[in-house]
GULUMLO-330109 format. One line per 3 residues: number of its first residue (from 1); for each residue x, y, z of N, C-alpha, C, O. Coordinates in steps of 0.05 Angstrom, whole numbers. Example, Ala and Ser with C-alpha at 12.3 -4.5 7.8 and 13.67 -1.06 7.14 Angstrom:
% residues 2
1) 264 -114 156 246 -90 156 264 -66 156 285 -66 169 ~ 257 -45 142 273 -21 143 258 1 157 268 23 161
END
This chain:
% residues 163
1) 1225 -175 -1686 1246 -156 -1673 1274 -162 -1675 1293 -147 -1678 ~ 1275 -193 -1672 1305 -202 -1678 1314 -191 -1700 1337 -182 -1699 ~ 1301 -189 -1722 1308 -186 -1748 1322 -153 -1749 1343 -146 -1761
4) 1303 -137 -1733 1319 -112 -1730 1343 -111 -1714 1361 -94 -1718 ~ 1344 -128 -1696 1375 -126 -1676 1394 -137 -1693 1416 -125 -1691 ~ 1393 -156 -1709 1411 -168 -1728 1422 -144 -1747 1446 -140 -1753
7) 1403 -131 -1754 1408 -107 -1783 1427 -89 -1769 1445 -78 -1783 ~ 1425 -82 -1739 1445 -63 -1725 1469 -71 -1729 1486 -59 -1742 ~ 1471 -94 -1718 1503 -107 -1716 1518 -111 -1744 1506 -121 -1762
10) 1545 -102 -1747 1553 -111 -1774 1561 -142 -1777 1563 -158 -1759 ~ 1563 -146 -1803 1564 -176 -1805 1585 -194 -1788 1581 -218 -1784 ~ 1608 -180 -1780 1634 -196 -1769 1638 -187 -1740 1660 -188 -1730
13) 1618 -180 -1727 1620 -170 -1702 1637 -188 -1677 1649 -178 -1658 ~ 1636 -213 -1683 1644 -231 -1669 1678 -237 -1669 1692 -247 -1651 ~ 1686 -228 -1696 1718 -228 -1704 1734 -212 -1683 1754 -225 -1676
16) 1733 -194 -1674 1752 -180 -1647 1751 -203 -1626 1771 -211 -1613 ~ 1729 -212 -1623 1733 -231 -1599 1741 -254 -1599 1745 -267 -1579 ~ 1745 -263 -1627 1762 -285 -1629 1788 -280 -1629 1802 -299 -1621
19) 1800 -257 -1635 1830 -253 -1630 1831 -245 -1592 1853 -247 -1581 ~ 1816 -240 -1581 1817 -236 -1553 1818 -266 -1542 1835 -271 -1525 ~ 1805 -280 -1549 1803 -308 -1545 1830 -324 -1547 1839 -337 -1528
22) 1841 -322 -1571 1865 -330 -1580 1890 -317 -1567 1912 -328 -1564 ~ 1884 -293 -1559 1909 -285 -1535 1903 -298 -1511 1923 -306 -1501 ~ 1883 -304 -1498 1878 -315 -1474 1890 -342 -1473 1905 -351 -1456
25) 1879 -357 -1498 1896 -386 -1493 1924 -381 -1496 1937 -396 -1482 ~ 1936 -364 -1509 1967 -364 -1508 1977 -359 -1487 1999 -369 -1482 ~ 1960 -337 -1464 1970 -328 -1440 1968 -353 -1421 1985 -361 -1406
28) 1946 -364 -1424 1945 -390 -1405 1961 -409 -1410 1968 -419 -1389 ~ 1973 -423 -1435 1989 -438 -1439 2019 -430 -1428 2034 -444 -1414 ~ 2023 -405 -1436 2052 -393 -1425 2055 -395 -1395 2077 -399 -1386
31) 2029 -392 -1376 2030 -390 -1349 2031 -417 -1344 2046 -421 -1324 ~ 2023 -436 -1353 2025 -465 -1352 2054 -470 -1353 2065 -480 -1334 ~ 2063 -466 -1371 2091 -475 -1381 2109 -458 -1361 2128 -472 -1353
34) 2110 -437 -1353 2122 -423 -1333 2123 -437 -1305 2142 -442 -1291 ~ 2093 -441 -1300 2093 -452 -1274 2110 -482 -1271 2128 -485 -1254 ~ 2103 -501 -1287 2121 -524 -1294 2151 -522 -1293 2165 -538 -1281
37) 2159 -498 -1307 2189 -497 -1306 2201 -487 -1286 2225 -488 -1284 ~ 2188 -478 -1270 2194 -459 -1241 2195 -483 -1218 2212 -486 -1201 ~ 2173 -499 -1224 2166 -524 -1202 2182 -548 -1205 2185 -564 -1187
40) 2194 -550 -1232 2209 -575 -1228 2239 -577 -1232 2249 -599 -1234 ~ 2255 -551 -1234 2283 -555 -1234 2291 -525 -1224 2277 -506 -1230 ~ 2312 -522 -1211 2324 -500 -1199 2331 -480 -1217 2325 -457 -1215
43) 2345 -490 -1237 2356 -477 -1256 2385 -471 -1250 2398 -455 -1263 ~ 2396 -484 -1231 2426 -479 -1228 2436 -506 -1239 2424 -528 -1236 ~ 2463 -500 -1255 2482 -519 -1264 2500 -527 -1242 2510 -550 -1244
46) 2505 -513 -1224 2523 -524 -1205 2513 -513 -1175 2498 -493 -1175 ~ 2521 -524 -1154 2513 -520 -1127 2540 -500 -1118 2564 -505 -1122 ~ 2529 -479 -1108 2548 -458 -1099 2570 -448 -1125 2594 -451 -1127
49) 2551 -436 -1144 2570 -430 -1169 2588 -409 -1164 2609 -409 -1175 ~ 2580 -387 -1144 2596 -363 -1142 2622 -376 -1125 2645 -370 -1132 ~ 2617 -392 -1105 2641 -409 -1088 2657 -427 -1111 2681 -432 -1107
52) 2648 -434 -1128 2664 -450 -1151 2681 -432 -1171 2701 -441 -1184 ~ 2672 -409 -1173 2681 -391 -1191 2704 -377 -1179 2723 -372 -1194 ~ 2704 -370 -1152 2725 -362 -1133 2743 -380 -1132 2766 -372 -1136
55) 2740 -405 -1128 2761 -428 -1133 2773 -436 -1159 2784 -457 -1159 ~ 2772 -421 -1184 2778 -426 -1207 2810 -428 -1208 2821 -447 -1220 ~ 2824 -410 -1197 2855 -414 -1196 2862 -442 -1181 2880 -456 -1189
58) 2846 -447 -1159 2856 -469 -1147 2848 -491 -1165 2867 -507 -1167 ~ 2832 -497 -1178 2821 -517 -1198 2847 -520 -1220 2856 -541 -1227 ~ 2855 -497 -1228 2876 -498 -1246 2901 -512 -1240 2912 -530 -1254
61) 2910 -499 -1211 2933 -511 -1200 2928 -543 -1198 2946 -557 -1204 ~ 2902 -555 -1188 2899 -580 -1188 2897 -596 -1209 2903 -620 -1208 ~ 2887 -584 -1231 2894 -599 -1260 2921 -598 -1270 2926 -615 -1287
64) 2940 -582 -1262 2970 -584 -1267 2983 -604 -1250 3000 -619 -1259 ~ 2976 -606 -1225 2988 -628 -1213 2975 -656 -1222 2988 -677 -1220 ~ 2953 -656 -1231 2937 -683 -1243 2953 -690 -1263 2961 -713 -1266
67) 2961 -666 -1281 2973 -673 -1308 3007 -683 -1301 3020 -699 -1315 ~ 3015 -671 -1280 3046 -678 -1271 3046 -710 -1270 3063 -725 -1280 ~ 3025 -715 -1255 3024 -750 -1251 3032 -769 -1270 3046 -789 -1267
70) 3019 -759 -1294 3021 -774 -1317 3006 -803 -1314 3012 -823 -1326 ~ 2984 -800 -1297 2969 -827 -1297 2952 -828 -1321 2944 -808 -1331 ~ 2944 -857 -1333 2923 -862 -1352 2904 -879 -1346 2908 -903 -1349
73) 2882 -869 -1336 2860 -891 -1329 2842 -899 -1355 2838 -883 -1374 ~ 2836 -920 -1353 2816 -936 -1375 2793 -945 -1357 2796 -958 -1336 ~ 2772 -938 -1367 2753 -944 -1348 2729 -957 -1365 2719 -945 -1385
76) 2720 -985 -1356 2700 -1001 -1372 2679 -1006 -1351 2682 -1009 -1327 ~ 2655 -1005 -1365 2631 -1015 -1347 2613 -1036 -1367 2608 -1031 -1391 ~ 2604 -1060 -1351 2589 -1075 -1361 2565 -1086 -1349 2567 -1097 -1327
79) 2546 -1084 -1359 2518 -1085 -1348 2504 -1107 -1355 2499 -1108 -1379 ~ 2493 -1130 -1339 2479 -1154 -1346 2457 -1153 -1331 2452 -1134 -1316 ~ 2440 -1178 -1335 2415 -1178 -1325 2414 -1173 -1293 2397 -1160 -1280
82) 2439 -1190 -1283 2435 -1191 -1252 2450 -1160 -1241 2441 -1150 -1220 ~ 2466 -1150 -1253 2475 -1121 -1241 2501 -1119 -1261 2507 -1135 -1279 ~ 2515 -1095 -1253 2540 -1089 -1264 2565 -1093 -1254 2568 -1097 -1230
85) 2586 -1091 -1271 2611 -1092 -1261 2627 -1063 -1276 2623 -1054 -1298 ~ 2644 -1056 -1258 2661 -1033 -1267 2693 -1042 -1262 2701 -1055 -1243 ~ 2707 -1032 -1280 2733 -1037 -1276 2752 -1016 -1287 2747 -1003 -1307
88) 2771 -1014 -1276 2791 -988 -1280 2821 -1000 -1282 2832 -1011 -1263 ~ 2830 -995 -1307 2858 -1004 -1309 2877 -975 -1308 2873 -957 -1324 ~ 2897 -974 -1287 2903 -946 -1287 2938 -951 -1288 2951 -962 -1271
91) 2947 -942 -1310 2976 -939 -1310 2987 -907 -1311 2975 -887 -1316 ~ 3017 -911 -1303 3029 -887 -1301 3047 -883 -1321 3045 -893 -1344 ~ 3066 -867 -1314 3092 -860 -1331 3103 -887 -1345 3103 -905 -1329
94) 3111 -892 -1369 3120 -913 -1378 3103 -939 -1378 3113 -961 -1382 ~ 3084 -935 -1375 3056 -952 -1378 3061 -974 -1351 3057 -998 -1354 ~ 3070 -963 -1326 3074 -984 -1306 3046 -977 -1295 3034 -955 -1297
97) 3038 -1002 -1281 3013 -998 -1266 3012 -985 -1240 3030 -991 -1224 ~ 2992 -968 -1233 2993 -953 -1209 2978 -971 -1186 2955 -980 -1189 ~ 2994 -974 -1165 2986 -996 -1144 2979 -979 -1122 2983 -955 -1124
100) 2966 -991 -1101 2957 -981 -1078 2942 -952 -1074 2945 -935 -1056 ~ 2925 -951 -1096 2907 -927 -1095 2878 -936 -1086 2867 -958 -1088 ~ 2866 -912 -1075 2838 -919 -1071 2821 -905 -1088 2825 -881 -1092
103) 2801 -919 -1102 2787 -913 -1119 2753 -909 -1116 2739 -927 -1107 ~ 2745 -888 -1123 2714 -887 -1118 2701 -874 -1136 2703 -849 -1138 ~ 2681 -891 -1155 2669 -876 -1180 2640 -875 -1169 2625 -893 -1161
106) 2636 -844 -1171 2607 -834 -1169 2590 -835 -1196 2596 -820 -1214 ~ 2568 -853 -1197 2549 -851 -1218 2531 -830 -1220 2516 -830 -1201 ~ 2528 -812 -1238 2510 -788 -1238 2491 -790 -1262 2500 -794 -1285
109) 2466 -786 -1257 2448 -786 -1283 2440 -762 -1287 2424 -750 -1272 ~ 2450 -752 -1310 2445 -724 -1317 2416 -718 -1322 2410 -695 -1326 ~ 2401 -732 -1321 2371 -727 -1334 2354 -729 -1308 2331 -720 -1309
112) 2361 -737 -1289 2345 -750 -1269 2359 -745 -1239 2378 -758 -1232 ~ 2349 -729 -1227 2360 -725 -1198 2350 -748 -1181 2327 -756 -1185 ~ 2369 -761 -1157 2357 -778 -1140 2371 -802 -1152 2373 -819 -1134
115) 2379 -809 -1172 2383 -835 -1179 2417 -843 -1173 2426 -866 -1172 ~ 2431 -821 -1170 2461 -820 -1165 2468 -842 -1144 2453 -847 -1125 ~ 2490 -854 -1150 2504 -876 -1128 2530 -872 -1132 2537 -857 -1149
118) 2549 -886 -1113 2576 -890 -1111 2586 -915 -1105 2575 -930 -1088 ~ 2606 -922 -1118 2623 -951 -1114 2651 -947 -1110 2665 -932 -1124 ~ 2659 -960 -1089 2687 -962 -1082 2695 -988 -1094 2685 -1010 -1088
121) 2717 -982 -1113 2732 -1004 -1124 2752 -1021 -1111 2768 -1007 -1098 ~ 2756 -1045 -1110 2778 -1055 -1096 2800 -1068 -1117 2793 -1077 -1139 ~ 2827 -1069 -1108 2845 -1075 -1123 2843 -1108 -1134 2836 -1125 -1118
124) 2849 -1115 -1160 2847 -1144 -1163 2875 -1151 -1176 2881 -1174 -1176 ~ 2888 -1135 -1183 2914 -1142 -1196 2928 -1114 -1196 2914 -1094 -1193 ~ 2957 -1112 -1201 2973 -1090 -1201 2958 -1071 -1219 2955 -1078 -1242
127) 2947 -1049 -1212 2938 -1027 -1228 2908 -1031 -1242 2898 -1017 -1260 ~ 2897 -1051 -1232 2872 -1060 -1237 2856 -1057 -1217 2866 -1063 -1195 ~ 2829 -1047 -1215 2814 -1041 -1194 2780 -1053 -1206 2773 -1051 -1230
130) 2768 -1062 -1189 2741 -1073 -1198 2723 -1073 -1172 2732 -1075 -1149 ~ 2690 -1070 -1183 2673 -1068 -1158 2650 -1083 -1178 2651 -1083 -1202 ~ 2632 -1093 -1166 2597 -1104 -1178 2583 -1080 -1165 2591 -1067 -1145
133) 2559 -1076 -1181 2537 -1056 -1169 2514 -1068 -1175 2515 -1089 -1188 ~ 2490 -1057 -1168 2463 -1065 -1175 2458 -1050 -1206 2468 -1030 -1216 ~ 2441 -1065 -1214 2432 -1055 -1245 2422 -1029 -1244 2401 -1027 -1230
136) 2431 -1011 -1255 2419 -985 -1254 2404 -975 -1276 2406 -990 -1296 ~ 2390 -956 -1279 2369 -949 -1301 2383 -946 -1330 2404 -933 -1334 ~ 2371 -956 -1345 2388 -949 -1372 2387 -921 -1383 2371 -903 -1379
139) 2407 -921 -1397 2411 -891 -1409 2435 -880 -1404 2453 -896 -1400 ~ 2441 -852 -1405 2460 -838 -1402 2472 -832 -1370 2459 -822 -1352 ~ 2493 -841 -1369 2511 -834 -1341 2533 -821 -1341 2548 -826 -1359
142) 2542 -801 -1321 2568 -789 -1319 2579 -804 -1299 2567 -808 -1278 ~ 2606 -814 -1304 2621 -827 -1280 2645 -807 -1276 2658 -796 -1293 ~ 2645 -806 -1248 2664 -787 -1238 2681 -810 -1220 2670 -822 -1201
145) 2709 -813 -1227 2728 -835 -1216 2749 -816 -1198 2766 -802 -1209 ~ 2747 -817 -1177 2769 -807 -1154 2788 -821 -1146 2783 -836 -1127 ~ 2812 -821 -1156 2833 -840 -1151 2853 -825 -1130 2863 -804 -1137
148) 2857 -836 -1108 2878 -825 -1085 2898 -843 -1081 2892 -867 -1080 ~ 2924 -834 -1079 2948 -852 -1070 2964 -831 -1055 2975 -811 -1064 ~ 2963 -839 -1028 2977 -820 -1012 2966 -791 -1012 2943 -787 -1004
151) 2983 -769 -1020 2974 -743 -1027 2969 -737 -1051 2963 -714 -1056 ~ 2971 -759 -1072 2964 -753 -1104 2933 -760 -1105 2921 -778 -1094 ~ 2926 -741 -1119 2895 -745 -1126 2891 -741 -1157 2903 -725 -1170
154) 2872 -758 -1166 2867 -759 -1197 2840 -760 -1200 2827 -777 -1188 ~ 2830 -742 -1216 2796 -744 -1224 2797 -749 -1252 2813 -738 -1268 ~ 2778 -768 -1259 2774 -780 -1286 2745 -777 -1290 2730 -787 -1273
157) 2734 -762 -1310 2706 -768 -1317 2703 -774 -1341 2718 -765 -1358 ~ 2677 -791 -1349 2670 -805 -1367 2646 -810 -1372 2634 -820 -1352 ~ 2629 -808 -1396 2607 -812 -1399 2601 -837 -1407 2618 -846 -1423
160) 2580 -854 -1401 2571 -878 -1416 2544 -883 -1419 2528 -874 -1403 ~ 2537 -897 -1437 2509 -905 -1442 2503 -936 -1437 2514 -954 -1449 ~ 2485 -939 -1418 2480 -966 -1405 2459 -973 -1415 2440 -957 -1416
163) 2457 -1002 -1427 2435 -1010 -1437 2411 -1020 -1416 2389 -1027 -1425
END
């Protein structure tokens, strides 16, 4: 009787089911990838992007004011076994040191949320500001230096790779 049943079915009757199984595997993998993508990152490159877009002209005016100051920051970061040290050399027009400034540097990890920290620098010499910090995770870091002196504001951004 089994010989009669096998004779009624064509030889490759299972091949269409192989295609169905392949499509089910692709759909399952895509579903897992969509779930992981939606649960791990919000997809926003900026907080309040609409509000930041509205402030575009204000940002252009701030950039013009910053350029008018003529300040030139040089930011250096050194990391050792015990921790790190950051130093900012700040000169103005005609390479004169900029003194009496308040400097805060924000360390931002572009690949990992929650590792960011800020360091306030103190003046060590005219136009030189320094601070020590705990050893951060190795890799790429974005540094955002906010420099204020009276009503003047200067923002310097730099990417460093720490060992």
